[in-house]
C-alpha positions as CSV (number, residue, x, y, z in Angstrom):
1,M,2.1,-16.2,-18.8
2,E,-1.6,-16.6,-18.5
3,N,-3.3,-15.6,-21.9
4,G,-0.1,-14.1,-23.1
5,Q,0.7,-11.9,-19.7
6,P,3.2,-12.4,-16.9
7,A,1.4,-14.7,-14.3
8,V,1.1,-13.5,-10.8
9,R,1.4,-15.2,-7.9
10,Q,-1.2,-15.0,-5.4
11,L,0.2,-15.0,-2.0
12,R,-1.2,-16.0,1.7
13,Y,-0.3,-15.4,5.1
14,L,1.6,-18.8,6.3
15,P,4.5,-18.1,8.9
16,A,6.6,-20.7,9.5
17,V,5.6,-22.7,12.2
18,G,5.7,-21.7,16.0
19,A,5.5,-17.8,14.5
20,A,1.5,-17.5,14.0
21,Y,1.0,-14.5,16.1
22,G,0.0,-12.6,12.8
23,V,3.1,-11.1,12.6
24,E,6.7,-12.5,11.3
25,V,9.6,-10.8,11.1
26,L,12.3,-11.9,8.9
27,S,15.2,-10.3,7.0
28,F,16.3,-10.0,3.1
29,E,19.0,-12.2,3.8
30,S,17.1,-14.7,5.3
31,L,14.4,-13.9,2.6
32,R,17.5,-15.0,-0.3
33,R,18.7,-17.6,2.0
34,T,15.6,-19.4,1.6
35,D,14.3,-18.2,-1.8
36,T,16.9,-20.3,-3.8
37,A,14.3,-20.2,-7.0
38,R,14.3,-16.4,-7.3
39,R,10.6,-16.2,-6.8
40,R,10.6,-12.6,-5.2
41,T,11.6,-11.6,-9.0
42,Q,8.1,-12.6,-9.8
43,L,5.3,-10.8,-9.8
44,Q,3.0,-11.3,-6.4
45,R,-0.3,-10.2,-4.5
46,P,-0.1,-10.7,-1.0
47,D,-3.2,-11.0,1.4
48,F,-0.9,-9.5,4.1
49,H,1.6,-6.5,5.0
50,V,5.3,-6.4,3.5
51,L,7.3,-3.7,5.8
52,A,10.5,-3.7,5.0
53,L,13.0,-1.5,6.1
54,I,16.8,-0.9,4.1
55,T,19.5,-1.0,6.4
56,R,22.2,-1.4,4.2
57,G,23.0,-1.3,0.2
58,S,20.4,-0.7,-3.0
59,G,18.3,-2.3,-5.1
60,S,15.0,-2.1,-7.3
61,H,11.1,-3.0,-6.2
62,E,8.4,-2.7,-8.3
63,A,4.4,-2.1,-7.4
64,D,1.7,-1.7,-8.9
65,F,3.6,-0.5,-12.4
66,E,6.3,1.7,-11.0
67,R,9.5,1.1,-10.3
68,H,11.3,2.0,-6.6
69,E,14.9,2.8,-6.6
70,L,17.0,1.4,-2.8
71,G,18.6,2.5,-0.4
72,E,19.6,3.1,3.3
73,G,16.6,4.6,4.3
74,S,14.4,3.7,2.3
75,V,11.2,2.3,4.3
76,V,8.5,0.3,1.9
77,W,4.7,-0.6,2.6
78,I,2.7,-2.8,0.5
79,R,-0.1,-3.5,1.0
80,P,-2.7,-6.7,0.8
81,G,-4.0,-6.7,-3.1
82,A,-1.2,-5.3,-4.2
83,V,1.2,-6.5,-7.3
84,H,4.4,-6.5,-6.2
85,R,8.3,-8.0,-7.0
86,W,11.3,-7.4,-5.9
87,S,13.5,-6.8,-8.6
88,D,16.8,-6.0,-7.0
89,V,17.2,-7.1,-3.4
90,E,20.9,-9.1,-3.9
91,G,22.3,-6.0,-2.4
92,V,20.7,-5.0,0.5
93,D,19.6,-5.7,4.2
94,G,17.2,-4.8,6.8
95,P,14.3,-6.1,8.4
96,L,11.3,-7.4,6.8
97,I,7.8,-7.5,8.3
98,L,5.0,-9.3,7.3
99,F,1.9,-8.8,9.2
100,Q,-2.3,-10.2,9.0
101,P,-5.0,-7.0,8.3
102,G,-6.1,-6.7,11.3
103,F,-3.4,-7.2,13.8
104,L,-2.5,-4.2,14.3
105,P,-4.7,-2.4,17.9
106,D,-5.8,0.6,15.8
107,P,-7.4,-0.1,12.0
108,G,-6.9,3.6,11.7
109,L,-2.8,3.0,11.7
110,E,-3.7,0.0,9.2
111,T,-5.4,2.4,6.9
112,A,-3.7,5.7,7.3
113,D,-1.6,6.9,4.3
114,A,-3.1,4.0,2.0
115,A,-2.8,7.0,-0.7
116,A,1.1,7.6,-0.2
117,P,3.5,6.1,-2.1
118,V,4.9,2.8,-1.5
119,C,8.3,3.6,-1.4
120,R,9.6,6.7,0.6
121,R,13.1,8.0,2.2
122,L,13.0,8.8,6.1
123,S,14.9,11.8,7.3
124,P,18.6,9.6,9.1
125,Q,17.3,10.3,12.5
126,A,13.8,9.4,11.8
127,F,15.2,6.2,10.7
128,A,17.1,5.7,13.1
129,L,14.7,5.4,15.5
130,A,12.6,3.3,13.4
131,E,15.5,0.6,13.4
132,L,15.3,0.1,17.1
133,A,11.9,0.4,16.9
134,A,12.5,-2.9,14.2
135,E,14.7,-4.9,16.5
136,H,12.5,-4.6,19.6
137,L,9.7,-6.2,17.8
138,G,12.4,-8.5,16.3
139,R,13.8,-9.4,19.5
140,E,10.0,-9.9,21.1
141,H,9.3,-12.1,18.0
142,R,12.2,-13.7,17.8
143,A,12.1,-14.8,22.1
144,A,7.8,-15.9,21.3
145,V,9.6,-18.2,18.2
146,R,11.8,-19.8,21.1
147,S,10.0,-19.9,24.3
148,P,6.1,-19.7,23.6
149,R,5.4,-19.1,26.8
150,L,6.8,-15.6,26.8
151,A,4.5,-14.6,24.0
152,S,1.7,-12.1,23.5
153,P,0.3,-11.6,20.1
154,A,-0.4,-8.0,21.9
155,L,2.6,-6.5,23.1
156,L,3.7,-7.6,19.3
157,G,0.4,-5.9,18.1
158,H,2.1,-2.7,19.7
159,L,5.5,-3.4,18.8
160,L,4.4,-3.4,15.6
161,A,2.1,-0.2,16.1
162,A,4.9,1.6,17.6
163,L,7.5,0.7,14.5
164,V,4.3,2.1,11.8
165,L,3.7,4.9,13.9
166,R,7.9,5.6,13.6
167,V,7.6,5.1,9.7
168,R,4.4,6.9,8.6
169,A,3.7,9.9,11.6
170,L,6.0,13.4,10.4
171,P,7.3,15.4,13.4
172,S,4.3,16.9,15.1
173,E,4.2,20.6,15.1
174,P,3.3,22.4,18.1
175,S,-0.7,23.5,18.8
176,P,-1.0,27.3,17.2
177,R,-1.2,29.2,20.3
178,D,-3.1,32.6,20.6
179,A,-1.6,36.2,21.8
180,A,-2.1,35.2,25.9
181,G,-0.5,31.9,24.9
182,R,-3.4,29.5,25.0
183,A,-4.0,26.5,22.5
184,A,-5.8,27.7,19.8
185,R,-9.5,26.0,19.4
186,P,-9.0,23.2,16.5
187,A,-10.3,24.3,12.8
188,A,-13.4,23.7,11.7
189,G,-12.1,21.2,9.4
190,G,-10.7,18.9,12.2
191,R,-12.2,16.3,11.6
192,A,-11.4,15.7,8.0
193,P,-8.7,12.6,8.4
194,A,-11.5,11.0,10.2
195,V,-13.9,11.7,7.2
196,F,-11.2,10.7,4.9
197,R,-10.4,7.7,6.6
198,A,-14.4,6.6,6.5
199,Y,-13.9,7.0,2.5
200,R,-11.8,5.4,1.6
201,T,-12.3,2.6,3.7
202,A,-15.8,2.6,1.4
203,V,-13.4,3.2,-1.7
204,E,-11.5,0.4,-1.0
205,E,-15.3,-1.7,-0.1
206,H,-16.9,-0.5,-3.3
207,F,-15.1,1.2,-5.7
208,A,-15.8,-1.8,-8.6
209,H,-20.0,-1.5,-8.1
210,W,-20.2,2.8,-6.9
211,H,-18.7,5.5,-9.1
212,R,-20.1,8.3,-8.2
213,V,-18.8,10.0,-4.6
214,A,-22.6,11.2,-4.5
215,D,-23.3,7.5,-3.5
216,Y,-20.5,7.7,-1.2
217,A,-21.5,10.3,0.5
218,R,-25.1,9.4,1.0
219,A,-23.4,6.2,2.3
220,L,-21.6,7.6,5.2
221,G,-23.3,10.6,6.3
222,Y,-21.9,13.6,4.2
223,D,-21.9,16.4,1.7
224,V,-19.8,15.8,-1.8
225,R,-18.0,18.7,-0.7
226,T,-17.0,17.5,2.4
227,L,-15.7,14.4,0.8
228,T,-14.0,16.8,-1.6
229,R,-12.7,19.0,0.9
230,A,-11.4,15.6,3.6
231,T,-10.1,14.0,0.5
232,R,-8.0,17.3,-1.0
233,A,-6.5,17.7,2.5
234,A,-5.3,14.0,3.0
235,T,-4.0,13.3,-0.7
236,G,-3.7,16.7,-2.2
237,T,-6.4,16.0,-5.2
238,G,-10.4,15.6,-4.7
239,A,-12.6,13.0,-4.0
240,K,-13.9,11.5,-7.6
241,A,-9.6,12.0,-8.9
242,F,-8.9,9.9,-5.5
243,L,-12.6,7.9,-6.8
244,D,-11.2,7.2,-10.2
245,Q,-7.6,6.5,-9.9
246,R,-8.6,3.8,-7.6
247,I,-10.5,2.4,-10.0
248,L,-7.8,3.2,-12.6
249,L,-5.4,1.6,-10.7
250,E,-7.4,-2.3,-10.9
251,A,-8.2,-1.8,-14.2
252,K,-4.1,-1.7,-15.1
253,R,-4.4,-4.8,-13.1
254,L,-6.3,-6.2,-14.6
255,L,-5.2,-5.9,-18.3
256,A,-2.3,-6.4,-17.1
257,H,-2.3,-9.8,-15.0
258,T,-5.2,-11.6,-16.2
259,G,-5.3,-11.2,-19.8
260,L,-9.1,-10.4,-19.5
261,P,-10.7,-8.2,-22.8
262,A,-11.6,-4.7,-22.0
263,G,-15.5,-5.9,-21.8
264,A,-14.3,-8.9,-19.2
265,C,-12.6,-5.6,-17.6
266,A,-15.7,-3.1,-17.5
267,H,-17.7,-5.5,-16.5
268,R,-15.6,-6.6,-13.1
269,L,-15.8,-2.9,-12.6
270,G,-18.9,-1.8,-12.7
271,F,-18.9,0.2,-15.7
272,A,-22.2,-0.2,-18.1
273,D,-20.2,-1.0,-21.0
274,T,-17.0,-1.5,-22.9
275,G,-17.5,2.1,-25.0
276,N,-17.6,3.9,-21.5
277,F,-14.7,1.9,-19.4
278,T,-12.7,2.4,-23.0
279,T,-13.4,6.6,-22.7
280,F,-12.6,6.1,-18.9
281,F,-9.7,4.7,-19.3
282,R,-8.8,7.2,-22.4
283,R,-9.3,9.4,-20.3
284,Q,-7.0,9.2,-17.8
285,T,-4.0,7.4,-19.6
286,G,-4.8,8.5,-23.1
287,L,-4.4,5.3,-24.3
288,A,-7.2,2.8,-24.9
289,P,-7.1,-0.5,-23.3
290,T,-5.8,-2.2,-25.0
291,A,-3.4,0.1,-26.6
292,W,-2.4,0.5,-22.9
293,T,-2.0,-3.5,-23.1
294,A,0.2,-3.8,-25.6
295,A,2.8,-0.8,-24.9
296,L,3.0,-2.2,-21.1
297,S,3.6,-5.8,-22.6
298,A,5.9,-4.4,-25.1
299,G,8.5,-3.0,-22.1
300,P,11.7,-4.8,-21.1
301,D,10.1,-7.0,-18.7
302,H,6.7,-6.1,-18.1
303,G,7.7,-3.0,-15.4
304,A,6.3,0.3,-15.3
305,A,3.3,1.4,-16.8
306,P,3.7,3.3,-20.9
307,S,2.3,7.1,-19.3
308,G,-0.1,9.0,-22.1
309,P,1.1,11.9,-24.1
């Protein structure tokens, strides 16, 4: 415990000897075998990606104050900086893939779907293909570890990219056609995904200092309406709400896992004073920071966050 709060283990990417390729392929079975102290059930904050496929059994997982039930067909993607724990994975199995930020050959794949839920359930057909992709990656990784002369980080990166595409992509819809059967011209909002990716990256970099969408619009060279349309198309919410949710998430992390008082959290998150921070937090959650922290600590095991009214 730290200042009355559950301690969070800071995890660095440390692959096994002979497996330093920027990606490591494990399984829940190997995790249980090596983690005899059951540290997996404690709060942890990795500086790397964790991608897991549940191929057998059922269990549960918690990430950033949300509990997720796991079952066959579940995919879990924990991104760097998220606070999570494997609440109950005693009866599940499947591939567990760890990879460093920047290892994917296309940076856009790493940031894609960042606003999506940590856990999702794939259709049986999609999950079967994801299993094949994970198995191919696992075979190549094992071969690289056994015979370093066969190792190819580029190949491992592309196989990982194929798996990421499979677990995150929905079946693409046919391009719209005009009456003559020709492909229709892209809509004016066709650049929206790229605009949102740029905005999301900037938010992740500056949310602790920039609290207005206008700041990002000016830095990125777009107007506020363009950012709002692109963000709504990608997430279903506007640019300001997206920014506020990111600030709120970090505020919850600080309050729940560091024991910092509201004033210190306000300073870390770029608020002018504690009053402004308290007003923001109350508007988002319905509770003052101290009340929220007290309600969280009163829970059975510091799990899901308390909801507002």
